[in-house]
C-alpha positions as CSV (number, residue, x, y, z in Angstrom):
1,M,-25.5,-27.1,2.0
2,A,-24.2,-25.5,-1.2
3,S,-20.5,-25.5,-1.7
4,E,-18.7,-22.5,-3.1
5,E,-16.7,-22.6,-6.3
6,P,-12.9,-22.4,-5.9
7,E,-12.9,-18.9,-7.4
8,E,-15.6,-17.7,-5.0
9,L,-13.6,-19.1,-2.0
10,E,-10.5,-17.4,-3.2
11,K,-12.3,-14.1,-3.6
12,N,-13.9,-14.5,-0.1
13,N,-10.5,-15.2,1.4
14,E,-9.0,-12.1,-0.4
15,E,-11.8,-10.0,1.0
16,Q,-10.8,-10.9,4.6
17,I,-7.1,-10.0,4.2
18,E,-6.0,-7.0,6.3
19,F,-3.3,-4.8,4.8
20,V,-0.7,-2.9,6.8
21,L,0.9,-0.2,4.7
22,R,3.5,2.5,5.4
23,L,4.0,5.4,3.0
24,Y,7.2,7.3,3.4
25,V,7.2,10.8,2.0
26,I,9.4,13.9,2.2
27,G,7.5,17.0,3.2
28,A,4.7,18.4,1.1
29,S,6.5,17.9,-2.2
30,S,4.3,17.4,-5.3
31,N,5.3,13.8,-5.6
32,S,4.5,13.2,-1.9
33,V,1.1,14.8,-2.2
34,R,0.3,12.8,-5.3
35,A,1.4,9.6,-3.7
36,I,-0.8,10.2,-0.6
37,T,-3.8,11.1,-2.7
38,N,-3.4,8.3,-5.2
39,L,-2.8,5.6,-2.6
40,K,-5.7,6.7,-0.5
41,Q,-8.0,6.5,-3.6
42,I,-6.7,3.0,-4.4
43,C,-7.2,1.8,-0.9
44,E,-10.7,3.2,-0.6
45,T,-11.7,1.7,-3.9
46,H,-10.1,-1.8,-3.6
47,I,-9.6,-2.6,0.1
48,K,-11.9,-0.2,2.0
49,G,-12.1,-1.1,5.6
50,R,-9.3,-3.7,5.4
51,Y,-6.2,-1.6,5.7
52,T,-4.2,0.6,8.0
53,L,-2.1,3.3,6.4
54,D,0.7,5.1,8.2
55,I,2.1,8.1,6.4
56,I,5.6,9.0,7.7
57,D,7.2,12.3,6.7
58,V,11.0,11.5,6.6
59,Y,11.7,15.3,6.6
60,Q,10.2,15.4,10.1
61,Q,11.8,12.1,11.2
62,K,15.2,12.1,9.6
63,D,16.6,9.1,11.5
64,I,13.9,6.8,10.0
65,A,15.5,7.1,6.5
66,E,18.7,5.5,7.8
67,T,17.1,2.8,10.0
68,K,14.6,1.7,7.3
69,Q,17.3,2.0,4.5
70,L,15.1,4.3,2.4
71,I,16.8,5.1,-0.9
72,A,14.0,6.8,-2.9
73,L,10.8,8.5,-1.9
74,P,7.8,8.3,-1.9
75,L,8.1,4.7,-0.9
76,L,5.3,2.4,0.0
77,I,6.1,-0.6,2.2
78,K,3.4,-3.3,2.5
79,T,4.3,-5.3,5.6
80,L,1.2,-7.4,5.7
81,P,0.0,-9.7,4.2
82,L,3.4,-11.3,3.5
83,P,5.6,-11.1,1.5
84,E,6.7,-7.6,2.3
85,R,6.8,-5.5,-0.8
86,R,8.2,-2.0,-1.6
87,L,6.9,0.4,-4.3
88,I,8.6,3.6,-5.3
89,G,6.9,6.6,-6.9
90,D,3.7,8.7,-6.8
91,M,1.4,5.6,-7.0
92,S,-0.3,7.0,-10.1
93,D,-0.1,3.6,-11.9
94,T,-3.1,1.9,-10.2
95,N,-2.5,-1.5,-11.8
96,R,1.1,-1.5,-10.7
97,V,0.2,-0.6,-7.2
98,L,-2.5,-3.3,-7.1
99,R,0.0,-5.9,-8.3
100,G,2.4,-4.7,-5.7
101,L,-0.2,-5.1,-3.0
102,G,-1.0,-8.6,-4.3
103,I,-4.6,-7.6,-5.2
104,N,-6.2,-9.3,-8.2
105,V,-8.5,-7.1,-10.2
């Protein structure tokens, strides 16, 4: 039985990780639309089939901004895998988003 190299084991473990993401946006603003588009592209390219993405429009659910202590939008919150991380902006910097998600490229 052949043993896997440590780097291969780490990569295989990373490929099994499920991501739980919530993107908070405000209406159909240009930043919100860009954030949704960019994030979906990143997820489909790097973690396809291993993520759930909820998009919450704070404009339609005003009380959420207070309960989640949302300061700036668009805001991405990665709840799983731990640790929880928050990213603000239109998600156009792919490397920054990947680092924020804890994905090694």
